[in-house]
C-alpha positions, 0 to 999 in steps of 0.5 A: 295117679297117672294110670288113672289120668290116662284111663280117664283121658284115653278116649279123648287122646285117641281122636288126636292120634286118629286125626294125625293119622287121617291128615297124614294119610290124606296128604300122602294120597293127595300129593299128586294134586300139586307139585308143591305137595310132592316134594322137591328134588333139591331136597335129595341133593342137599348136603344134609340129605339122608334120603333117596326119593322125593317125599312130601315134607308137609307132615307138620300139617298133621301135627298142627291139626292135632294141636288144634284138636287139643283145644277141645280136650283140655279143661275149659279153664285152659282153653283160652290159654292153649288157643293163644299159645297155638295162635302164637305158634301158628307164626312159625308153622305157616312160615315153615310150611311156606318153605316146605311148599317150595316158596323159599324162606331163609334160615334167618327168617325162619329163626326170626319167625320163631322169635316172633312166635315166642313174643306172641306167646309172652304177650298173649299168655303172660308166661316167661322164665323166672328161674334157670337153676343157676344162682347168678342167672336166677338173680337176673331172670327175676326181672321180666326183661331178662326172663323174657329174653331167656325164654325167647332164646331157649325156645328159639334154640330148641325149635331150631334144634328139632329141625336139625335132628330131623334128618332120618326117618323117625328121629325127630318124632322119637325125640319129641315123644321122649321130651313130651313124655318126660315133661308129662311125668314131671307135670304129674309129679307137680300136679299140673294137669294141663301139662300132663294132657298137653304132653300126652296130646303131643305124644299122640299126635307124633305117633300118628305121624310116625305110622307113615314116617317110620320106617319107610319115610312116606311123609316127612315133618318138614320145617313146619313140623320140626319147628312146631314140635320144638316150639311146643315142647320147649314152651311146654317145658317153661309152662311146667317149670313155672307151674310149681316151684319144686320143678327143677330147671335142669330136669326140664333141660334133660327132657330136651337134652338130645336136640340141644346137645346136637345143636350146641355140637353143630355150633361148635363144629361150624365155628371151628371151621369158620363156617356159617352157623346156620349152614347145614352139614353132614356131621350131626350125630345121626348122620355119623351113625347112618354113614358109619353103618353104610361104610362098615356094613351096609353100603349106600345102596341099602339106605332104606335099611341104614336110615331107620336103623339109625333111629333105632340105634339112637332111640335109647340114647335120646330117651335116657336123659329125658327119663332121667329128667323125669326121675330128678324132677325136683332135684336140681343138683342131681339133674345138673350133674346128670346134664354134665355126665350126659354132655361128657358121654355125648361129646366124648363118644362123638369125637371118639367115633370120628377117629375110630370108625375110619380105622375100623372100616379099613380093617373089615371092609374092602376099600372102594373109591366112593367109600374112601371119599366118604371116610375122608369126609368124616374126618376132614369135615370135623377138623 
């Protein structure tokens, strides 16, 4: 069925891919037209930075343009629904774009913008969460007030989580593709054609962006792109869940497992250090992998290798939970147990790596003053 669907809609999805490609190309070619399009040196010295050259952070424009193109592809009966969704999502897109262009929008204001965008979707499209796959909570979300609040918290959290994983070339894009593919497959099982098309439309849009972002990093998603992708993926998950009572809530969670887990780990890490939960740090999983590659093998001078290599290393681990969600699309217990198993692996391997990597480095690499400092940060920052 899905093969037939793709063969029928391939000609419609290709323009989405081409639109994303074209917009990214034009943004890169036109970056000299304004200093705000070029990027800022402050991004290179930010504590979470993983890059070495000033780069445009406006790739989100291509994602948003591709979303607009979806309006002309979905079934006419779904056009109004999608248009209202995009109108709501435009709130966070434009707020994020203002930050990307250097106008300075605080993380708290960006988070408020995601909430506002979510409220707009609830009001305009009339969709929110009515079940969570947890018996006690399910008795609460049947009441609209709790269901709406749960939807706003989930979508705001996922949108922020996508911004957190947007740290190395291609990772946020790969994460979005895995989530959208998983939700498209679940939509296929559930007979939800809008979900299939929306999901594959997101995949096409992200592939167009990745052509310029990975591996060389010629353009970045920026806050507008990362927040918009997270917002779109999380709301698509809600749309899919509400389209068919057979869809397992925990399967939808699995489709977005990586960004959610990384965000929860960051909250835990920062709370232990009594740091601001909104403040950036250098201890996300992708940063740990990249810095470990540099400490153990490559050195910091080869970041042009370690940065994209990090995405290649993590891609299977990002995709595995999402594909598990598609497999257990209607088995809530199996999906919930899978979430527990993946959480155990994610957190266990992360903290094990924090202890093992500095010891390995001392055995196989000649200590250098800078590397010693970096190794110390790996441990001290996590304490």
